[in-house]
N, C-alpha and C positions, 0 to 999 in steps of 0.2 A: 751632585748637581741634578736639578730637574731635567730630564731629557726632552721635555717639550716647552714651548714657549707660546704665549697667546699672542694674537695679532696686536693688541693694545701694547703688550710688553715690547714686541718687535719694533713697533713704530717708535717707541721711546728710545730704544737702543739705537735705531738707525739714525736718529737725530742727535745722539750723544757723541761723546769724544772718542769712543772705540766701537764703531759700528761693526756688526758681524759680516763676514763674508756670506753672501746669499747665493744658494744653489737652487735653480729651478729644475726639478726632476719630474715634470709632468709626463705621464705615461699611461697608456690604455692597453691592457692585455688583448692582443689580437687586433688592436686598432692601429691608426696611422701614428707616425712618430709625433712626439709632443712639440717639436720645434715650431711648426706653424702657429700653434697656439701661444708659444712663447713670443714669437715675432708680433703677434696681434695685441699683446699686452702682457706685461709682467711687473712684478714689484720693482721699482727702480733700483738699479745697481745689480740686479740678479743676473748670474751667468747660467746659461742653459747647459745641463749635463744629460746626455743621452743614455737611458738605462741599457738598451740592448747592446750598444757598442762601447760605452765607456764605463759602465758599471758591471759588465759582465763579459766573460770571455767567449771563445767559440765552442760550441757544444762538440763532443767527441764522436767518433764513428758510432752509429746505431743509437745515438742519444746518450751514450755514456757520459757521465758528469752532469747531466741535466740540461734543460733548455737555457738556463741562465748560470753557467758555472762561474766561479769567482774569476774576476779579471786577473791578468798578469799584474803582479804587485808593482813592478816597475812602471808599467804603462798607466796603472791607476794613480801612482804618485805624480806622473807627469801631467795627467788630466787635472788633478787637484791643484798643482802648482800654477798651471795655466789659468785656472779659475781664481787665482789669488790667494790660495790657502797657504798659510804658514803655520809652524808648530805653535805659535803663540796666539794666532788669531781665533777669535770665536767664529763659529760656523752655524748657520741655520739653513736646513734644507726644507723645501716645500714641494707638494705635488698638488693635484686637483682637490682632493678632499680626504680620502680615507687613510692616507699616510703610508700605503704600502711602498711606493717608489721612494719617497723621502726617507723612510725607515731603512730601506736598502743603502742609501747613501750614508745615513747615520751609522748603521752597523758596519759598513766597510771602513769608515773613518775611525770608529771606535776600535775595531779589530786590529787596524794598523797603527794604533798608538795615539791617535789624537784624543785629547781629553775634554775638549770644549766644543761639543757638537750637539745640537738640539734640533727638533723637528717642530715646524710651525703647526700648532694644533688646529685641525680643521682645514688646513691647507690654504690654497688661494682663495677658496670660497669664504673664508673667514676674514680676509684682508678687507678693511674698510677705506684704505687710503687710495691715492691715485695710482694709475698703472703707467707704464712707459713702454714705448716701442723702440727705444734706443739700445743698441748693443753695447754694453760697457766693455772697455779694455783695461782690466785691472792689472796692477803691477804684478809680476810673477812672483808667487810665493816660495817659501823654502821648505815645505813639508816633505819629509822623507818617511815613507811608510815602514813601519816595523811590525809585521803580522804577529799575532799571538796574543793580543791583549784581551780578546773575548774568546770563549770556548767555541770549538768548531768540531763537527762530526762528519765522518764518512759513513757509508752504507753500513759497514761492520760495527761501527760505533753506535749507530742508530739502532740496529738490531739488538746489540747488547743492552743498551739504555732502556729499551722497551721492556726488558726483563728484569733490570735491576733498579730502575728509577721510574720516571714518568716521561713518556714520549708523546707530545701533543701533535695532533693533526690539525693544522690551521685552515684547511680547506672547508668548503661548504659541506654540510652533513650529508647531502646526497651523493657527493663525490667520495666521501669517507666510506659510506655504505656500499658504494659500488653500483647504485641505482642508475647513475649516468657517468659517463666519462668523455667530455667533449673535446679533450686535448690529447691525453696520453694513451699509450698502447692498450692498457687495460684498467679497469676500475677496481676500487677496493682500497685497503690500507695496509700498513705495516703491522704484522701481528703484534699484539700488545700495545699498540698506540690507542690514545684516547682522543675522541672528537672534541675540538675546541675551535669552532669557526671564528675568524678574525672579526666578522661583523659584530659579534657580541662584545668587542672591546670598545666600540664607539657608540655615540648616540646618533639620532636621526640626522643631525647636521654634520656627522663625520668627526665630531670632537671626542677625544678619549674620556671615558668614564672617570669619575674621581678615583684617586688612589685607593680609597677605602672600598669602593665598589669593585674595583679590579682585584684587590687582594681577596675579597670575599668570593669572587668568581673562581680564582685560581685555587683558593683553599678547597672549595667544593670538588674541583677537578682532582685534588690530591698534590698539588704542587708544594704546598707548605710543608708537608711531611716527607716529601721524596728526597732522597739523598742527592739526587741530580735531576735536572729537568732539561729536556731537548724539545725542539720544535722543528717541524717540517711542513711543507705545503706542496704546491705543484712544482715550483721551480726555484724556490729559495727566496722569494720576493715578498709575498704577503706573510711568510713565517717571520721575516725581520720586523714587521709591524707587531706581531704577537710577542717577539722578544722585547720590543719596546714597551709594550703594555705590561709585561712581566717586570720590566725594569722599574716602571712607575710604581707598581705594587711592591717593590723591594726584593724581587726574586731574580737571581741571575740564571740565565738559561743558554744552552748551547744551540747552535744552528746547524742542521743537516742541510748544507748548501745545496747539494744535488736534488734533494727532496724526492717527491713521487716520480718525477720525470726521469731521474736517475735510477731509483729503485725498480720501477716497472720496466725499464729497458733491458733488464737482465732477466731472462727466463728462468734462471735458477733460483731467483729470490721468491720466497714464500709470500703469498697474498691472502688476506682475510677479507671476506665481504660480510655485510650485515651491520647492525647497530652496535655490537659488542666488541670488545677489544680482541678476542680470538686467541 
């Protein structure tokens, strides 16, 4: 199944006999919650899901586990059921444009066993239909999460993969190099990781590049020939967008959910700075 859906395709499906469950996951890193934007206007029928509180757990002491650790599985299941998600229902998630937050919802649902999940390509910015300010009350769904359907890495697994396969760093190149670090304790990257900024997965309008272009990009980075591919970012959110892009290109990749915010919280973990893998 294609993991993305165009705005035109979504409009057709919403008008059809089996409309998908819509999740509005608008989120801005370091910005205000997305609920006010949702309340000001959303795709009709969409249910708001908060990334910080519903698609992530509570960070551990000293930042261990990262800024956006994976949510408690049972609590995530309850959130999805309240949103109307059932095991048999198609689901479409969308955010503002770049697909970071929507991909987080997509990854969590796929990881916990849901098979019919897509991301709106280009996000709400691509939607040409009407918007609604009504808050829907969907029938409670029956989705029961079963984690393990997508590969997952911890810090030790990421360190090992950087040596035996391909570990991609989805952050901006200047953060990979360690030139700047606006959020975490220290800048740089995991030794052996390769820089692969998520912004290069989409066009100027926030839509994913064609599958052929993404495949060519990841082949250049070494993903085609690697025995295993993993991805991390700052806190495990934008890395999900990179995993989605890899999926479009036909490449399965593992997520280091704790990402750099987890890695850099441990002073015993090695750090490399500069433009090379190290």
